[in-house]
C-alpha positions, 0 to 999 in steps of 0.5 A: 500500500504505497498510495498516499491517498490510501494511507490518508484514508487508512489514517482517517479510518484509524482516527475514527476508530480511536474516537469511537473507543474514546466515546465508549470509554467515556460513556461508561458509568464509573461507580468509584473514584479508582475506576474513574481515574483509570478511565481518565488515564485510558482516555488520555492515552487514546487522545494522545494516539488521536493527536499523533495520528492527526499530526501524521495525517497533517504531514501527509496532506502538507507533502504537496509534491508527493500528492501531486506526483500521485495525482498526475499518475492517476490523472494522466492524459487519456490513452488506449488503456487509460484505466490501467493504473487505476486497475493495477492499484485496485488489484493491489488493494483487493489482494491486501484485503483478501489477505487480511479481511479483518485487518484494521488500519494501524492494527488498532482494535 
């Protein structure tokens, strides 16, 4: 998965998963102070991960040169077989997801 666009998509997905995990942590009822404190520490760790992935995503978006190169490859002038690059990338993505059907971006579960 060398595609910058695919890495961006995976990073967005990972951030959303962290947000859902944070929501599930904070929406639970904490009956004691000790459990509440543990939950707050876990929430802080999840927030740190979200911040880290957001910084990574921001850096990916700021890399204009790499994005331009990839977009130029994908939007090259029409040729006889103008969808060949698209289908080549689609095959790579399909092979990856067939090999790892339940894989989550970044390994977060």
